[in-house]
C-alpha positions in Angstrom: 135.7 169.8 75.9 136.9 167.3 73.3 139.7 168.0 71.0 138.7 167.9 67.3 141.6 165.4 66.7 139.8 162.8 68.8 136.6 163.3 66.9 138.4 162.8 63.6 140.1 159.7 65.0 136.9 158.2 66.2 135.2 158.9 62.9 138.1 157.2 61.0 138.0 154.3 63.4 134.3 153.7 63.1 134.5 154.1 59.3 137.1 151.3 59.3 135.0 149.1 61.5 132.0 149.6 59.3 134.1 148.8 56.2 135.4 145.6 57.7 131.9 144.5 58.8 130.2 145.3 55.5 132.8 144.1 52.9 133.3 140.4 53.6 133.9 139.4 50.0 136.7 141.9 48.9 140.0 141.0 50.5 141.8 144.3 49.5 139.0 146.4 50.9 139.2 144.7 54.2 143.0 145.3 54.3 142.4 148.9 53.5 139.9 149.2 56.3 142.2 147.5 58.8 144.9 150.1 57.7 142.4 152.8 58.5 141.8 151.3 62.0 145.5 151.1 62.7 146.2 154.7 61.5 143.4 156.1 63.7 144.8 154.2 66.7 148.3 155.6 65.8 146.9 159.2 65.7 145.3 158.6 69.1 148.5 157.4 70.6 150.4 160.4 69.2 147.8 162.9 70.4 147.8 161.4 73.9 151.6 161.4 73.8 151.7 165.1 73.0 149.1 166.0 75.6 150.8 163.9 78.4 154.4 164.9 77.3 155.4 161.2 77.2 157.4 159.3 74.5 155.6 156.0 75.0 152.9 156.9 72.5 155.5 157.5 69.8 157.1 154.1 70.5 153.8 152.3 70.3 153.0 154.1 67.1 156.3 153.0 65.6 155.5 149.4 66.4 152.0 149.6 65.1 153.3 151.1 61.8 155.7 148.2 61.5 152.8 145.7 61.9 150.8 147.7 59.3 153.7 147.6 56.8 153.9 143.9 57.2 150.2 143.6 56.8 150.2 145.7 53.6 153.0 143.7 52.1 150.7 140.6 52.3 148.1 142.5 50.2 
């Protein structure tokens, strides 16, 4: 049985992909959609880290948030 957290993460991820593919003209909308993609990936890493009782998901999430902060400073 799937965890509801994974369903929410996949919905946010595909919504971000749809936003990137449909909004080619608006630069800020594309950046917001990429942020949605990165945050859904972070939530997946954190969820798997909790389920597997491992700290690597938290470390990867920290690095992805650092990249997302640099990407949002460009916008």
